[in-house]
Steps between C-alpha positions, in 0.01 A plus 500: 500500500129522432497160329689348790244644745215373290642149491558513873138599558387214282701255709345641820152472353565140393644408840210650703230360280651157451530561128126540459333723250204720589259242360637240742503737798141607447391137543677459836277483808474834683662360810657827595220732393704620200307591190702483177365759258612476137769762435481748217602360164801727470635380836518131401833356410546351161535152649172530691657535846345763733700820508702602805257784565211257527700274729572797726129583512417143595761493776388833644137390498594176671688692770193719556278195536742346748518819704123540520393141551802340672344157461688197628837680499724208436729413214309516174697289266231270368504365147227505240433191289839352599693790347756723661387728785336828405681669788789356696550757781377496861221737611712591801714695257201733449446589868736795490247662266221477761390816677272591789239600246467133406357442848224748428439342158454159664252645753304687233480185291400283796794266435546335839780261397687776325473721808618217724808452281574873484472538878762228533754703305727684741588760238137622497367716782119503538525771766572752228162435348321362806229765505414444137524125534253468789266764364490332161450160661197626695354654185531167321344323800779241500512369855787263425716780363425715806602208720823449303593865540419508871718194556800683357675687784615769257141610429354750748116507484487814713706705254364831369270549797344151476401544138462124453199459731350825374516366145348169608211679673437736210473205260284296738749211529386323816758218486785742444384714794492191721853403397633850558335524842684183600830687456584699815678764292173608338305776678129503402437821696712705263382845394239542773361151440456560130465127411183445706355835399547421131376142536184621678420758232544239226298238690783245523336327796746212538796734491333715767455185708868411465610851592272512805670185628829689520534689832696777329203598285264767632161506320411833664781689327415835344180544700363152418561552130460129424141458624391844379600440141411132494146618587524777243569237231235260632739214580272344759715196585803720552294732722372200696854374548625839617208542741600172664817672619424688826749771409297612198251783553249546212366827644811708443498810284137584580381148412646528154473124445119480517458834323714406201350150482150653495598749232643217289184291537679212673197387697649184651803694620270761655297225666817345642629831633167579668540186712799663668383715794777751435360590159255792490314554170385845615855630532619801303152641450350168383749486218412136430133541407548838333745362246331162466180686410680727259665205323170313471589201719146424616584178686769677700254780581244246621764337719606832651142615556451193719763636739343733759815710518458626144343847495334598174491866603879518522663780299158655424352170379780468249427130438174572320657795320785295356259218408271742319788678330631165374157413358458205737120514536471164677742610770313829539175307556678267741639789705166682494313194624759447772479867600121489511509200730752653740466881478185715553413728213532805726871427542549481125319831462714659771818380334397633161401837653847520654653435161295784354637738760858383453506512119351832393467462126250627243307174542443543878133583450457189289660285770282663766189436295599140452562461871159647580348263249664205671373621837144545382490178303533272800125433486515388138688180570853369497517462120441870441756592767762285331425660164532852637819426693650345190427820310638705787830315483534581131422865565761506774765354274449765236477788746776431751865554427725202448632373833817291523424159646701392801758236434690312765836509326662519162563158355861411516672370195513120496861512387748518786672826579860405444793717407667216318391172349 
């Protein structure tokens, strides 16, 4: 029985390979993407014909190639060098082996022709994998594949809470977003207008522009989240685009936009926001200049000092304190010179005396002595006054207790708050 089976396998091997030995097969052109590896010595037949096990491996590999590539998909019965056909069956006989996963494989590989063929097969249902298909297509930035999928009535781009457009926005795929917006089933305002909020934070200006053109999109969602965090990240063109929409209010949340932009040192964004009459740089206890000074952003400090609404005495002159504590000597000099030009020395002395009364510490006498020195040194010239005030600030830092700085709001996580993805 075993010998009969062995002879039968030899006949099958000879029939499928056209009677060729491995040496002949290895020289054949790789028309079907099949790579013939030399079998182990013990697996070779005595007459040099490839064993049945090797033939099975070749056939299985060929089936895998056909399933993944699906190229041409017509009868493959060609001959090589005028000899008998390598394979004499029709590819249509393989289609019952296809699965919905092959659709995803075609999308992942960017095989447009393969996907077109697979979508034409009635036995395959792209709606079973439609979320993965569109999401993967947007990741690969394949506009043609997205278009193919949208043209198939079985694919629903709004499935899974409009995950397709969310994926396109998160990967910055402008063309894919435009295609998806052209489908009335897609809702770009999903999840409290998450797409425009995310696009603004990431600075995807063209995507923001596309979303603003859709009447369903509200750029003021979540207390004007889009403009607040676009400013926070310094995306000036995105901020400019959002400000062009009359619905957007950059002063919300205690003027968080200008405050966070100043803290981040985004001077052009700060400059742009200050052109809007609704923006107040003195809001929230002059948060903007206090944190710009503390972070050492001297150009931002200069810009804010030019605004008459900014009050350097806010929060007990906290701007100069944070600048001094951060070791930003140039900003300290800048604030001192600005204070000297706008505030009489008697007011500075009064403010420091009030601080001495409020913070009763072991160094109160030292602070009082320094204040008296400042008061009596007015006749010695501005340079000496600046020197003494600078020393006074350092004494105050070491003597006063740590005070929590005011903050307009806790920064929200950039990632969307979703219960499912």
